[in-house]
Every structure is written in C-alpha cells, then in structure tokens.
PDB file with one MODEL, atoms N, CA, C and O in Angstrom:
MODEL        1
ATOM      1  N   UNK A   1       0.838  -1.207   0.000  1.00  0.00           N
ATOM      2  CA  UNK A   1       0.000   0.000   0.000  1.00  0.00           C
ATOM      3  C   UNK A   1       0.871   1.254   0.000  1.00  0.00           C
ATOM      4  O   UNK A   1       0.705   2.130  -0.849  1.00  0.00           O
ATOM      5  N   UNK A   2       1.778   1.335   0.931  1.00  0.00           N
ATOM      6  CA  UNK A   2       2.661   2.510   1.004  1.00  0.00           C
ATOM      7  C   UNK A   2       3.495   2.622  -0.271  1.00  0.00           C
ATOM      8  O   UNK A   2       3.690   3.716  -0.801  1.00  0.00           O
ATOM      9  N   UNK A   3       3.983   1.487  -0.756  1.00  0.00           N
ATOM     10  CA  UNK A   3       4.787   1.509  -1.982  1.00  0.00           C
ATOM     11  C   UNK A   3       3.979   2.053  -3.150  1.00  0.00           C
ATOM     12  O   UNK A   3       4.497   2.809  -3.972  1.00  0.00           O
ATOM     13  N   UNK A   4       2.727   1.674  -3.220  1.00  0.00           N
ATOM     14  CA  UNK A   4       1.871   2.137  -4.316  1.00  0.00           C
ATOM     15  C   UNK A   4       1.700   3.654  -4.234  1.00  0.00           C
ATOM     16  O   UNK A   4       1.765   4.347  -5.250  1.00  0.00           O
ATOM     17  N   UNK A   5       1.484   4.162  -3.027  1.00  0.00           N
ATOM     18  CA  UNK A   5       1.322   5.611  -2.843  1.00  0.00           C
ATOM     19  C   UNK A   5       2.613   6.327  -3.213  1.00  0.00           C
ATOM     20  O   UNK A   5       2.587   7.349  -3.899  1.00  0.00           O
ATOM     21  N   UNK A   6       3.734   5.794  -2.761  1.00  0.00           N
ATOM     22  CA  UNK A   6       5.022   6.410  -3.084  1.00  0.00           C
ATOM     23  C   UNK A   6       5.248   6.440  -4.584  1.00  0.00           C
ATOM     24  O   UNK A   6       5.749   7.428  -5.122  1.00  0.00           O
ATOM     25  N   UNK A   7       4.884   5.375  -5.252  1.00  0.00           N
ATOM     26  CA  UNK A   7       5.059   5.311  -6.707  1.00  0.00           C
ATOM     27  C   UNK A   7       4.231   6.407  -7.383  1.00  0.00           C
ATOM     28  O   UNK A   7       4.708   7.083  -8.294  1.00  0.00           O
ATOM     29  N   UNK A   8       2.990   6.576  -6.929  1.00  0.00           N
ATOM     30  CA  UNK A   8       2.136   7.621  -7.506  1.00  0.00           C
ATOM     31  C   UNK A   8       2.720   8.999  -7.248  1.00  0.00           C
ATOM     32  O   UNK A   8       2.713   9.851  -8.136  1.00  0.00           O
ATOM     33  N   UNK A   9       3.221   9.227  -6.050  1.00  0.00           N
ATOM     34  CA  UNK A   9       3.818  10.526  -5.726  1.00  0.00           C
ATOM     35  C   UNK A   9       5.033  10.774  -6.601  1.00  0.00           C
ATOM     36  O   UNK A   9       5.214  11.877  -7.116  1.00  0.00           O
ATOM     37  N   UNK A  10       5.858   9.767  -6.771  1.00  0.00           N
ATOM     38  CA  UNK A  10       7.053   9.916  -7.604  1.00  0.00           C
ATOM     39  C   UNK A  10       6.673  10.245  -9.039  1.00  0.00           C
ATOM     40  O   UNK A  10       7.298  11.099  -9.668  1.00  0.00           O
ATOM     41  N   UNK A  11       5.664   9.580  -9.555  1.00  0.00           N
ATOM     42  CA  UNK A  11       5.243   9.831 -10.937  1.00  0.00           C
ATOM     43  C   UNK A  11       4.692  11.242 -11.078  1.00  0.00           C
ATOM     44  O   UNK A  11       4.964  11.920 -12.069  1.00  0.00           O
ATOM     45  N   UNK A  12       3.921  11.687 -10.093  1.00  0.00           N
ATOM     46  CA  UNK A  12       3.387  13.051 -10.149  1.00  0.00           C
ATOM     47  C   UNK A  12       4.523  14.056 -10.078  1.00  0.00           C
ATOM     48  O   UNK A  12       4.517  15.063 -10.786  1.00  0.00           O
ATOM     49  N   UNK A  13       5.489  13.781  -9.226  1.00  0.00           N
ATOM     50  CA  UNK A  13       6.609  14.709  -9.075  1.00  0.00           C
ATOM     51  C   UNK A  13       7.408  14.790 -10.367  1.00  0.00           C
ATOM     52  O   UNK A  13       7.761  15.882 -10.813  1.00  0.00           O
ATOM     53  N   UNK A  14       7.691  13.654 -10.966  1.00  0.00           N
ATOM     54  CA  UNK A  14       8.435  13.638 -12.231  1.00  0.00           C
ATOM     55  C   UNK A  14       7.652  14.378 -13.309  1.00  0.00           C
ATOM     56  O   UNK A  14       8.227  15.136 -14.091  1.00  0.00           O
ATOM     57  N   UNK A  15       6.350  14.159 -13.348  1.00  0.00           N
ATOM     58  CA  UNK A  15       5.507  14.804 -14.349  1.00  0.00           C
ATOM     59  C   UNK A  15       5.532  16.316 -14.164  1.00  0.00           C
ATOM     60  O   UNK A  15       5.634  17.053 -15.145  1.00  0.00           O
ATOM     61  N   UNK A  16       5.441  16.789 -12.927  1.00  0.00           N
ATOM     62  CA  UNK A  16       5.452  18.229 -12.680  1.00  0.00           C
ATOM     63  C   UNK A  16       6.826  18.812 -12.973  1.00  0.00           C
ATOM     64  O   UNK A  16       6.932  19.953 -13.421  1.00  0.00           O
ATOM     65  N   UNK A  17       7.887  18.035 -12.724  1.00  0.00           N
ATOM     66  CA  UNK A  17       9.242  18.494 -13.064  1.00  0.00           C
ATOM     67  C   UNK A  17       9.358  18.677 -14.574  1.00  0.00           C
ATOM     68  O   UNK A  17       9.931  19.661 -15.041  1.00  0.00           O
ATOM     69  N   UNK A  18       8.818  17.737 -15.332  1.00  0.00           N
ATOM     70  CA  UNK A  18       8.873  17.820 -16.797  1.00  0.00           C
ATOM     71  C   UNK A  18       8.094  19.048 -17.269  1.00  0.00           C
ATOM     72  O   UNK A  18       8.571  19.798 -18.120  1.00  0.00           O
ATOM     73  N   UNK A  19       6.913  19.250 -16.725  1.00  0.00           N
ATOM     74  CA  UNK A  19       6.110  20.415 -17.115  1.00  0.00           C
ATOM     75  C   UNK A  19       6.832  21.699 -16.745  1.00  0.00           C
ATOM     76  O   UNK A  19       6.823  22.662 -17.511  1.00  0.00           O
ATOM     77  N   UNK A  20       7.450  21.717 -15.584  1.00  0.00           N
ATOM     78  CA  UNK A  20       8.157  22.912 -15.130  1.00  0.00           C
ATOM     79  C   UNK A  20       9.293  23.254 -16.086  1.00  0.00           C
ATOM     80  O   UNK A  20       9.479  24.421 -16.433  1.00  0.00           O
ATOM     81  N   UNK A  21      10.042  22.265 -16.507  1.00  0.00           N
ATOM     82  CA  UNK A  21      11.153  22.523 -17.429  1.00  0.00           C
ATOM     83  C   UNK A  21      10.621  22.988 -18.787  1.00  0.00           C
ATOM     84  O   UNK A  21      11.243  23.829 -19.436  1.00  0.00           O
ATOM     85  N   UNK A  22       9.485  22.454 -19.220  1.00  0.00           N
ATOM     86  CA  UNK A  22       8.884  22.909 -20.486  1.00  0.00           C
ATOM     87  C   UNK A  22       8.466  24.370 -20.370  1.00  0.00           C
ATOM     88  O   UNK A  22       8.704  25.165 -21.279  1.00  0.00           O
ATOM     89  N   UNK A  23       7.850  24.715 -19.261  1.00  0.00           N
ATOM     90  CA  UNK A  23       7.398  26.097 -19.051  1.00  0.00           C
ATOM     91  C   UNK A  23       8.594  27.036 -19.031  1.00  0.00           C
ATOM     92  O   UNK A  23       8.540  28.122 -19.609  1.00  0.00           O
ATOM     93  N   UNK A  24       9.663  26.633 -18.377  1.00  0.00           N
ATOM     94  CA  UNK A  24      10.861  27.477 -18.328  1.00  0.00           C
ATOM     95  C   UNK A  24      11.406  27.732 -19.732  1.00  0.00           C
ATOM     96  O   UNK A  24      11.830  28.844 -20.045  1.00  0.00           O
ATOM     97  N   UNK A  25      11.392  26.712 -20.564  1.00  0.00           N
ATOM     98  CA  UNK A  25      11.881  26.876 -21.941  1.00  0.00           C
ATOM     99  C   UNK A  25      10.992  27.848 -22.708  1.00  0.00           C
ATOM    100  O   UNK A  25      11.485  28.669 -23.482  1.00  0.00           O
ATOM    101  N   UNK A  26       9.691  27.754 -22.493  1.00  0.00           N
ATOM    102  CA  UNK A  26       8.752  28.634 -23.200  1.00  0.00           C
ATOM    103  C   UNK A  26       8.953  30.083 -22.745  1.00  0.00           C
ATOM    104  O   UNK A  26       8.931  31.005 -23.560  1.00  0.00           O
ATOM    105  N   UNK A  27       9.149  30.274 -21.439  1.00  0.00           N
ATOM    106  CA  UNK A  27       9.300  31.631 -20.894  1.00  0.00           C
ATOM    107  C   UNK A  27      10.575  32.281 -21.423  1.00  0.00           C
ATOM    108  O   UNK A  27      10.591  33.481 -21.698  1.00  0.00           O
ATOM    109  N   UNK A  28      11.636  31.504 -21.568  1.00  0.00           N
ATOM    110  CA  UNK A  28      12.925  32.093 -21.982  1.00  0.00           C
ATOM    111  C   UNK A  28      12.879  32.692 -23.369  1.00  0.00           C
ATOM    112  O   UNK A  28      13.883  33.220 -23.847  1.00  0.00           O
TER     113      UNK A  28
ENDMDL
END
C-alpha cells in the first residue's frame, strides 16, 4: 500500500518536473 502511494507521488513529481522545465523553456 505505502509503496503504491510512493510510486504515484514519484510519478506526479516527475511529471510536474517535466512540465516545469517545459514552461521554463517557453518563458525564456
């Protein structure tokens, strides 16, 4: 159960990191 939650959190974090880097490129 905890592992499943951690996996979801990690995926969300990676996804937001990817979006953040895309946004930074667009802003520049």
